[in-house]
N, CA, C and O atoms as CSV, one atom per row, in Angstrom:
chain,resi,resn,atom,element,x,y,z
A,1,MET,N,N,31.512,88.351,39.334
A,1,MET,CA,C,32.870,87.662,39.794
A,1,MET,C,C,32.978,88.435,41.403
A,1,MET,O,O,32.605,89.579,41.662
A,2,GLU,N,N,33.474,87.641,42.170
A,2,GLU,CA,C,33.763,87.812,43.434
A,2,GLU,C,C,34.884,88.854,43.660
A,2,GLU,O,O,35.720,88.818,42.758
A,3,ARG,N,N,35.178,89.976,44.835
A,3,ARG,CA,C,35.926,90.810,45.177
A,3,ARG,C,C,37.073,90.143,45.077
A,3,ARG,O,O,37.852,90.266,44.132
A,4,ALA,N,N,37.226,89.442,45.996
A,4,ALA,CA,C,38.789,88.583,46.107
A,4,ALA,C,C,39.010,88.036,45.208
A,4,ALA,O,O,40.119,87.502,45.222
A,5,GLU,N,N,38.267,87.855,44.092
A,5,GLU,CA,C,39.091,87.176,42.703
A,5,GLU,C,C,39.789,88.045,42.004
A,5,GLU,O,O,40.592,87.598,41.185
A,6,LEU,N,N,39.672,89.186,42.133
A,6,LEU,CA,C,39.974,90.393,41.166
A,6,LEU,C,C,41.459,91.072,41.831
A,6,LEU,O,O,42.043,92.024,41.313
A,7,ILE,N,N,41.911,90.364,43.075
A,7,ILE,CA,C,43.288,90.510,43.230
A,7,ILE,C,C,43.661,89.876,42.369
A,7,ILE,O,O,42.997,88.864,42.147
A,8,THR,N,N,44.700,90.104,41.607
A,8,THR,CA,C,45.754,89.585,40.821
A,8,THR,C,C,46.944,88.880,41.293
A,8,THR,O,O,47.621,89.606,42.021
A,9,ASP,N,N,47.465,87.619,41.110
A,9,ASP,CA,C,49.003,87.572,41.407
A,9,ASP,C,C,49.782,88.850,41.522
A,9,ASP,O,O,50.414,89.004,42.567
A,10,SER,N,N,49.833,89.769,40.630
A,10,SER,CA,C,50.846,90.764,41.121
A,10,SER,C,C,50.642,91.944,41.713
A,10,SER,O,O,51.504,92.812,41.846
A,11,VAL,N,N,49.030,92.038,42.237
A,11,VAL,CA,C,49.115,92.836,43.363
A,11,VAL,C,C,49.520,92.236,44.885
A,11,VAL,O,O,50.095,92.736,45.852
A,12,THR,N,N,48.912,90.865,44.603
A,12,THR,CA,C,49.324,90.332,45.963
A,12,THR,C,C,50.695,90.354,45.754
A,12,THR,O,O,50.961,91.371,46.394
A,13,SER,N,N,51.645,90.002,45.363
A,13,SER,CA,C,52.867,90.076,45.372
A,13,SER,C,C,53.769,91.519,45.714
A,13,SER,O,O,54.814,91.615,46.358
A,14,ALA,N,N,52.970,92.583,45.041
A,14,ALA,CA,C,53.171,93.545,45.644
A,14,ALA,C,C,52.700,94.124,46.948
A,14,ALA,O,O,53.252,95.177,47.267
A,15,MET,N,N,51.835,93.672,47.724
A,15,MET,CA,C,51.366,93.897,48.783
A,15,MET,C,C,52.460,93.125,50.097
A,15,MET,O,O,52.825,93.620,51.164
A,16,LYS,N,N,52.695,92.081,49.644
A,16,LYS,CA,C,54.002,91.086,50.239
A,16,LYS,C,C,55.081,92.068,50.383
A,16,LYS,O,O,55.382,92.486,51.501
A,17,LYS,N,N,55.788,92.532,49.138
A,17,LYS,CA,C,56.987,93.251,48.917
A,17,LYS,C,C,57.022,94.186,49.696
A,17,LYS,O,O,58.068,94.592,50.203
A,18,TYR,N,N,55.648,94.773,49.954
A,18,TYR,CA,C,55.534,96.197,50.384
A,18,TYR,C,C,55.664,95.714,52.385
A,18,TYR,O,O,56.470,96.218,53.167
A,19,ALA,N,N,54.696,94.734,52.699
A,19,ALA,CA,C,54.858,94.545,53.937
A,19,ALA,C,C,56.442,94.219,54.693
A,19,ALA,O,O,56.858,94.741,55.727
A,20,ARG,N,N,57.280,93.017,53.678
A,20,ARG,CA,C,58.369,92.708,54.078
A,20,ARG,C,C,59.222,94.132,54.186
A,20,ARG,O,O,59.594,94.286,55.349
A,21,ALA,N,N,59.680,95.321,53.234
A,21,ALA,CA,C,59.896,96.233,53.043
A,21,ALA,C,C,59.727,97.065,54.843
A,21,ALA,O,O,60.790,97.105,55.463
A,22,HIS,N,N,58.790,97.511,55.385
A,22,HIS,CA,C,58.314,98.119,55.966
A,22,HIS,C,C,58.370,97.045,57.509
A,22,HIS,O,O,57.988,97.474,58.597
A,23,SER,N,N,58.787,95.964,57.354
A,23,SER,CA,C,58.691,95.125,58.786
A,23,SER,C,C,59.782,94.964,59.224
A,23,SER,O,O,60.596,94.558,58.394
A,24,VAL,N,N,60.358,95.213,60.811
A,24,VAL,CA,C,61.490,94.800,61.346
A,24,VAL,C,C,60.896,94.063,62.719
A,24,VAL,O,O,59.758,93.983,63.181
A,25,GLY,N,N,62.453,93.460,63.242
A,25,GLY,CA,C,62.566,92.924,64.394
A,25,GLY,C,C,62.088,93.834,65.578
A,25,GLY,O,O,61.919,95.052,65.511
A,26,LEU,N,N,61.903,93.055,66.642
A,26,LEU,CA,C,62.124,93.932,67.974
A,26,LEU,C,C,62.518,92.994,68.825
A,26,LEU,O,O,61.888,91.941,68.919
A,27,LEU,N,N,63.695,93.265,69.612
A,27,LEU,CA,C,64.609,92.676,70.298
A,27,LEU,C,C,64.538,93.331,71.794
A,27,LEU,O,O,65.077,94.412,72.031
A,28,PHE,N,N,63.697,92.446,72.963
A,28,PHE,CA,C,63.726,93.085,74.398
A,28,PHE,C,C,64.753,92.233,74.781
A,28,PHE,O,O,65.115,91.108,74.436
A,29,THR,N,N,65.184,93.183,75.703
A,29,THR,CA,C,66.596,92.547,76.960
A,29,THR,C,C,65.603,92.854,78.440
A,29,THR,O,O,65.279,93.895,79.011
A,30,LEU,N,N,65.374,91.649,78.662
A,30,LEU,CA,C,64.537,91.794,80.146
A,30,LEU,C,C,65.751,91.404,81.255
A,30,LEU,O,O,65.642,91.788,82.420
A,31,GLY,N,N,66.621,90.811,80.921
A,31,GLY,CA,C,67.480,90.218,81.818
A,31,GLY,C,C,68.891,90.051,81.200
A,31,GLY,O,O,69.234,90.390,80.067
A,32,PRO,N,N,69.713,89.408,82.254
A,32,PRO,CA,C,70.988,89.064,81.404
A,32,PRO,C,C,70.455,87.474,80.900
A,32,PRO,O,O,71.234,87.209,79.984
A,33,ARG,N,N,69.762,86.616,81.016
A,33,ARG,CA,C,69.444,85.537,80.227
A,33,ARG,C,C,68.343,85.317,79.579
A,33,ARG,O,O,68.080,84.389,78.815
A,34,HIS,N,N,67.335,86.710,80.096
A,34,HIS,CA,C,65.805,86.713,79.442
A,34,HIS,C,C,65.612,87.931,78.306
A,34,HIS,O,O,65.496,89.134,78.535
A,35,ILE,N,N,65.615,87.205,76.929
A,35,ILE,CA,C,65.022,87.785,75.842
A,35,ILE,C,C,63.799,87.488,75.022
A,35,ILE,O,O,63.351,86.384,74.715
A,36,GLU,N,N,63.417,88.499,74.773
A,36,GLU,CA,C,62.038,88.540,73.860
A,36,GLU,C,C,62.266,88.793,72.800
A,36,GLU,O,O,63.353,89.254,72.452
A,37,ILE,N,N,61.059,88.497,71.817
A,37,ILE,CA,C,61.424,89.380,70.529
A,37,ILE,C,C,59.901,89.584,69.888
A,37,ILE,O,O,59.039,88.710,69.978
A,38,GLY,N,N,59.729,90.650,69.340
A,38,GLY,CA,C,58.176,90.982,68.530
A,38,GLY,C,C,58.656,91.548,67.327
A,38,GLY,O,O,59.812,91.470,66.910
A,39,SER,N,N,57.620,92.171,66.750
A,39,SER,CA,C,57.845,92.713,65.421
A,39,SER,C,C,56.880,93.987,65.194
A,39,SER,O,O,55.717,94.077,65.586
A,40,GLY,N,N,57.566,94.886,64.523
A,40,GLY,CA,C,57.137,95.998,63.948
A,40,GLY,C,C,56.615,96.630,62.863
A,40,GLY,O,O,56.732,95.753,62.006
A,41,THR,N,N,56.097,97.603,62.308
A,41,THR,CA,C,56.073,98.042,61.209
A,41,THR,C,C,56.343,99.634,61.092
A,41,THR,O,O,55.792,100.467,61.812
A,42,CYS,N,N,57.264,99.920,60.087
A,42,CYS,CA,C,57.883,101.294,60.158
A,42,CYS,C,C,56.644,102.177,59.390
A,42,CYS,O,O,55.874,101.782,58.514
A,43,ILE,N,N,56.740,103.632,60.094
A,43,ILE,CA,C,55.649,104.431,59.320
A,43,ILE,C,C,56.481,105.691,59.919
A,43,ILE,O,O,57.131,105.836,60.954
A,44,LEU,N,N,56.085,106.802,58.479
A,44,LEU,CA,C,56.985,108.016,59.157
A,44,LEU,C,C,55.784,109.194,59.284
A,44,LEU,O,O,54.912,109.365,58.431
A,45,ILE,N,N,55.908,109.883,60.387
A,45,ILE,CA,C,54.681,110.675,60.746
A,45,ILE,C,C,55.370,112.121,61.414
A,45,ILE,O,O,55.992,112.076,62.476
A,46,GLY,N,N,55.189,113.300,60.708
A,46,GLY,CA,C,55.778,114.411,61.177
A,46,GLY,C,C,57.232,114.397,61.288
A,46,GLY,O,O,57.737,115.161,62.112
A,47,GLY,N,N,57.902,113.725,60.659
A,47,GLY,CA,C,59.494,113.513,60.139
A,47,GLY,C,C,59.817,112.725,61.360
A,47,GLY,O,O,60.954,112.817,61.822
A,48,LYS,N,N,58.955,111.981,61.915
A,48,LYS,CA,C,59.610,111.156,63.152
A,48,LYS,C,C,59.598,109.749,62.873
A,48,LYS,O,O,58.563,109.267,62.414
A,49,PHE,N,N,60.425,109.144,63.047
A,49,PHE,CA,C,60.517,107.653,62.429
A,49,PHE,C,C,60.035,106.623,63.387
A,49,PHE,O,O,60.824,106.288,64.270
A,50,LEU,N,N,58.699,105.996,63.344
A,50,LEU,CA,C,58.193,105.339,64.260
A,50,LEU,C,C,58.125,104.132,63.802
A,50,LEU,O,O,58.200,103.857,62.604
A,51,ILE,N,N,57.945,103.140,64.914
A,51,ILE,CA,C,57.674,101.588,64.518
A,51,ILE,C,C,56.018,101.563,65.097
A,51,ILE,O,O,55.733,102.490,65.854
A,52,THR,N,N,55.309,100.914,64.894
A,52,THR,CA,C,54.178,100.698,65.666
A,52,THR,C,C,54.413,99.178,65.755
A,52,THR,O,O,55.083,98.648,64.868
A,53,THR,N,N,53.868,98.375,66.848
A,53,THR,CA,C,53.767,97.429,67.282
A,53,THR,C,C,52.375,97.152,68.490
A,53,THR,O,O,51.463,97.954,68.689
A,54,ALA,N,N,52.546,95.853,69.147
A,54,ALA,CA,C,51.071,95.665,70.062
A,54,ALA,C,C,52.076,96.442,71.156
A,54,ALA,O,O,53.301,96.330,71.159
A,55,SER,N,N,51.079,97.466,72.328
A,55,SER,CA,C,51.444,97.399,73.239
A,55,SER,C,C,52.101,96.499,74.531
A,55,SER,O,O,52.966,96.793,75.357
A,56,HIS,N,N,51.357,95.371,74.339
A,56,HIS,CA,C,51.905,94.123,75.105
A,56,HIS,C,C,53.390,94.106,75.048
A,56,HIS,O,O,53.985,93.789,76.078
A,57,ASN,N,N,54.018,94.383,74.057
A,57,ASN,CA,C,55.058,93.768,74.070
A,57,ASN,C,C,56.106,94.603,74.907
A,57,ASN,O,O,57.245,94.137,74.954
A,58,LEU,N,N,55.881,95.647,75.495
A,58,LEU,CA,C,56.525,96.500,76.640
A,58,LEU,C,C,55.991,96.565,77.521
A,58,LEU,O,O,55.858,97.691,77.999
A,59,ASN,N,N,55.352,95.338,78.267
A,59,ASN,CA,C,54.796,95.128,79.415
A,59,ASN,C,C,55.733,95.549,80.743
A,59,ASN,O,O,55.450,96.179,81.762
A,60,ASP,N,N,57.163,94.826,80.211
A,60,ASP,CA,C,57.892,94.748,81.143
A,60,ASP,C,C,59.461,95.303,80.826
A,60,ASP,O,O,60.537,94.804,81.157
A,61,ILE,N,N,59.129,96.684,79.959
A,61,ILE,CA,C,60.246,97.478,79.421
A,61,ILE,C,C,60.139,98.570,80.197
A,61,ILE,O,O,59.036,99.115,80.176
A,62,SER,N,N,61.031,99.077,80.924
A,62,SER,CA,C,61.240,100.486,81.469
A,62,SER,C,C,62.285,101.331,80.959
A,62,SER,O,O,61.987,102.514,80.798
A,63,HIS,N,N,63.555,100.925,80.648
A,63,HIS,CA,C,64.289,101.656,79.981
A,63,HIS,C,C,64.165,101.486,78.586
A,63,HIS,O,O,63.759,100.413,78.141
A,64,VAL,N,N,64.596,102.818,77.539
A,64,VAL,CA,C,64.795,102.708,75.949
A,64,VAL,C,C,65.596,101.720,76.019
A,64,VAL,O,O,65.089,100.767,75.427
A,65,HIS,N,N,67.202,101.317,76.707
A,65,HIS,CA,C,68.145,100.681,76.281
A,65,HIS,C,C,67.723,99.322,76.247
A,65,HIS,O,O,68.661,98.557,76.021
A,66,GLN,N,N,66.270,98.599,76.443
A,66,GLN,CA,C,66.033,97.132,76.436
A,66,GLN,C,C,65.836,96.734,75.330
A,66,GLN,O,O,65.992,95.562,74.989
A,67,VAL,N,N,65.309,98.025,74.299
A,67,VAL,CA,C,64.985,97.533,73.016
A,67,VAL,C,C,65.613,98.110,71.941
A,67,VAL,O,O,66.000,99.274,72.048
A,68,GLN,N,N,65.794,97.457,70.853
A,68,GLN,CA,C,66.328,97.434,69.725
A,68,GLN,C,C,65.864,96.604,68.539
A,68,GLN,O,O,65.754,95.387,68.389
A,69,ILE,N,N,65.600,97.751,67.657
A,69,ILE,CA,C,65.067,97.736,66.356
A,69,ILE,C,C,66.117,96.955,65.191
A,69,ILE,O,O,66.959,97.558,64.526
A,70,VAL,N,N,65.864,95.584,65.130
A,70,VAL,CA,C,66.500,94.771,64.088
A,70,VAL,C,C,65.940,94.543,62.656
A,70,VAL,O,O,64.779,94.185,62.459
A,71,PRO,N,N,66.662,94.728,61.873
A,71,PRO,CA,C,66.122,95.105,60.368
A,71,PRO,C,C,66.090,93.630,59.793
A,71,PRO,O,O,66.975,92.850,60.149
A,72,PRO,N,N,64.917,93.144,58.751
A,72,PRO,CA,C,65.215,92.149,58.287
A,72,PRO,C,C,66.251,91.864,57.153
A,72,PRO,O,O,66.739,92.838,56.580
A,73,SER,N,N,66.543,90.875,56.866
A,73,SER,CA,C,67.688,90.575,56.292
A,73,SER,C,C,67.674,90.962,54.663
A,73,SER,O,O,67.263,90.272,53.730
A,74,ARG,N,N,68.265,92.307,54.638
A,74,ARG,CA,C,68.211,92.877,53.344
A,74,ARG,C,C,69.743,93.848,53.091
A,74,ARG,O,O,69.972,94.820,52.371
A,75,GLY,N,N,70.540,93.118,53.979
A,75,GLY,CA,C,72.182,92.981,53.579
A,75,GLY,C,C,72.469,93.942,54.864
A,75,GLY,O,O,73.497,94.617,54.812
A,76,VAL,N,N,71.670,94.049,55.962
A,76,VAL,CA,C,72.011,95.254,57.066
A,76,VAL,C,C,72.339,94.767,58.179
A,76,VAL,O,O,71.825,93.653,58.283
A,77,THR,N,N,73.003,95.067,59.168
A,77,THR,CA,C,73.482,94.005,59.960
A,77,THR,C,C,73.602,94.834,61.285
A,77,THR,O,O,73.933,96.017,61.210
A,78,GLY,N,N,73.347,94.259,62.475
A,78,GLY,CA,C,73.376,95.075,63.616
A,78,GLY,C,C,71.798,95.539,64.009
A,78,GLY,O,O,70.869,95.117,63.320
A,79,ALA,N,N,71.591,96.302,64.989
A,79,ALA,CA,C,70.432,96.784,65.562
A,79,ALA,C,C,70.226,97.766,65.791
A,79,ALA,O,O,71.316,98.317,65.943
A,80,ALA,N,N,69.240,98.629,65.978
A,80,ALA,CA,C,69.339,100.242,66.380
A,80,ALA,C,C,68.395,100.694,67.462
A,80,ALA,O,O,67.185,100.468,67.434
A,81,PRO,N,N,69.127,101.454,68.574
A,81,PRO,CA,C,68.570,102.004,69.506
A,81,PRO,C,C,67.030,102.317,69.002
A,81,PRO,O,O,66.482,102.079,67.926
A,82,ILE,N,N,66.506,103.007,70.327
A,82,ILE,CA,C,65.092,103.547,70.287
A,82,ILE,C,C,65.239,104.475,71.074
A,82,ILE,O,O,66.013,104.363,72.024
A,83,ARG,N,N,64.281,105.982,70.773
A,83,ARG,CA,C,64.462,107.066,71.377
A,83,ARG,C,C,63.924,107.056,72.749
A,83,ARG,O,O,64.428,107.525,73.770
A,84,GLY,N,N,62.543,106.289,72.543
A,84,GLY,CA,C,61.479,106.399,73.412
A,84,GLY,C,C,59.863,106.040,72.961
A,84,GLY,O,O,59.472,106.630,71.954
A,85,TRP,N,N,59.182,105.385,73.438
A,85,TRP,CA,C,57.843,104.779,73.104
A,85,TRP,C,C,56.534,105.484,73.732
A,85,TRP,O,O,56.629,106.462,74.474
A,86,SER,N,N,55.527,105.005,73.434
A,86,SER,CA,C,54.043,105.614,73.766
A,86,SER,C,C,53.377,104.136,73.784
A,86,SER,O,O,53.716,103.222,73.032
A,87,THR,N,N,52.458,104.070,74.689
A,87,THR,CA,C,51.694,103.071,74.305
A,87,THR,C,C,49.844,103.408,74.570
A,87,THR,O,O,49.433,104.173,75.443
A,88,TRP,N,N,49.333,102.970,74.017
A,88,TRP,CA,C,47.659,102.853,74.063
A,88,TRP,C,C,46.925,101.538,74.261
A,88,TRP,O,O,46.695,100.743,73.349
A,89,ARG,N,N,46.572,101.376,75.553
A,89,ARG,CA,C,46.159,100.086,75.871
A,89,ARG,C,C,44.889,100.337,77.028
A,89,ARG,O,O,44.810,100.907,78.116
A,90,ASP,N,N,43.934,99.558,76.120
A,90,ASP,CA,C,42.459,99.346,76.986
A,90,ASP,C,C,41.991,98.392,76.561
A,90,ASP,O,O,42.719,97.695,75.855
A,91,GLU,N,N,40.708,97.994,76.785
A,91,GLU,CA,C,39.800,96.968,76.458
A,91,GLU,C,C,39.554,96.746,74.822
A,91,GLU,O,O,39.301,95.703,74.219
A,92,ALA,N,N,39.693,97.876,74.409
A,92,ALA,CA,C,39.672,97.965,72.759
A,92,ALA,C,C,40.795,97.969,71.957
A,92,ALA,O,O,40.819,97.616,70.778
A,93,ARG,N,N,41.761,98.389,72.635
A,93,ARG,CA,C,43.279,98.912,71.770
A,93,ARG,C,C,44.116,98.180,72.901
A,93,ARG,O,O,43.946,97.907,74.089
A,94,ASP,N,N,45.294,97.963,71.764
A,94,ASP,CA,C,46.682,97.278,72.023
A,94,ASP,C,C,47.707,98.125,71.309
A,94,ASP,O,O,48.637,97.439,70.885
A,95,VAL,N,N,47.787,99.131,71.107
A,95,VAL,CA,C,48.868,99.798,70.346
A,95,VAL,C,C,49.927,100.552,70.929
A,95,VAL,O,O,49.695,101.328,71.855
A,96,ALA,N,N,50.880,100.417,70.542
A,96,ALA,CA,C,52.545,101.011,70.620
A,96,ALA,C,C,53.052,101.679,69.765
A,96,ALA,O,O,52.492,101.589,68.672
A,97,TRP,N,N,54.078,102.461,69.830
A,97,TRP,CA,C,54.837,103.090,68.809
A,97,TRP,C,C,56.619,103.550,69.739
A,97,TRP,O,O,57.007,104.190,70.717
A,98,LEU,N,N,57.010,102.967,68.965
A,98,LEU,CA,C,58.520,103.394,69.310
A,98,LEU,C,C,59.496,104.266,68.188
A,98,LEU,O,O,59.747,104.069,66.999
A,99,GLU,N,N,59.911,105.310,69.150
A,99,GLU,CA,C,60.521,106.262,68.277
A,99,GLU,C,C,61.863,106.107,67.671
A,99,GLU,O,O,62.797,106.312,68.446
A,100,SER,N,N,62.194,105.751,66.303
A,100,SER,CA,C,64.100,105.095,66.108
A,100,SER,C,C,64.867,106.505,66.624
A,100,SER,O,O,64.269,107.531,66.948
A,101,VAL,N,N,65.970,106.365,66.625
A,101,VAL,CA,C,66.889,106.866,67.095
A,101,VAL,C,C,67.077,107.841,65.407
A,101,VAL,O,O,67.244,109.061,65.408
A,102,SER,N,N,67.021,107.189,64.390
A,102,SER,CA,C,67.413,107.587,63.267
A,102,SER,C,C,66.980,106.260,62.462
A,102,SER,O,O,66.794,105.122,62.893
A,103,PRO,N,N,66.845,106.952,60.698
A,103,PRO,CA,C,66.327,106.378,59.681
A,103,PRO,C,C,67.290,104.990,59.161
A,103,PRO,O,O,67.578,104.905,57.967
A,104,LEU,N,N,67.635,104.198,59.892
A,104,LEU,CA,C,69.009,103.718,59.553
A,104,LEU,C,C,68.806,102.793,58.252
A,104,LEU,O,O,69.778,102.522,57.547
A,105,TRP,N,N,67.518,102.316,57.953
A,105,TRP,CA,C,67.625,101.247,56.803
A,105,TRP,C,C,66.425,101.712,55.829
A,105,TRP,O,O,65.801,102.550,56.481
A,106,LYS,N,N,66.133,101.636,55.226
A,106,LYS,CA,C,65.000,101.976,53.701
A,106,LYS,C,C,63.618,101.540,54.362
A,106,LYS,O,O,62.725,101.222,53.577
A,107,CYS,N,N,63.391,101.500,55.536
A,107,CYS,CA,C,61.936,100.675,55.695
A,107,CYS,C,C,61.000,101.933,55.854
A,107,CYS,O,O,59.774,101.827,55.876
A,108,TRP,N,N,61.577,102.964,55.948
A,108,TRP,CA,C,60.732,104.197,56.383
A,108,TRP,C,C,60.523,104.674,54.740
A,108,TRP,O,O,59.494,105.342,54.634
A,109,ALA,N,N,61.182,104.510,53.555
A,109,ALA,CA,C,60.972,104.791,52.221
A,109,ALA,C,C,59.655,104.702,51.829
A,109,ALA,O,O,59.342,104.930,50.661
C-alpha cells in the first residue's frame, strides 16, 4: 500500500479544518481606488501574533495603515490593523510576517 493511500478521509478533513481555522485574508490599500488582496496564515511565536505571507504582497506597502487582516467568515466582521512587518526576499525566498495588534480571532488558538 502506498503512503498516499494511508491518508484517510478523516485525516484529510482535519487538515482542511486546521488550514481554514488558521487562514486570514489580507487587504492592501494602495490608493483611493486601488485595493489588492492576499492571504496569510496565523502563527504564534514568542507571544507575538503573526501572519505569514509572501513578501511580494508588500512590495508597494509603505505604512502599516495600508494593511488590514480580514478574518474568514466565522461570524466575525471587520478588519484588524497590523503593528508592523518584516520581509525576507532573495532568489530562493519570498517570505514576510505581519505582526497583529492583538489576537482578535481564534486563528491563533
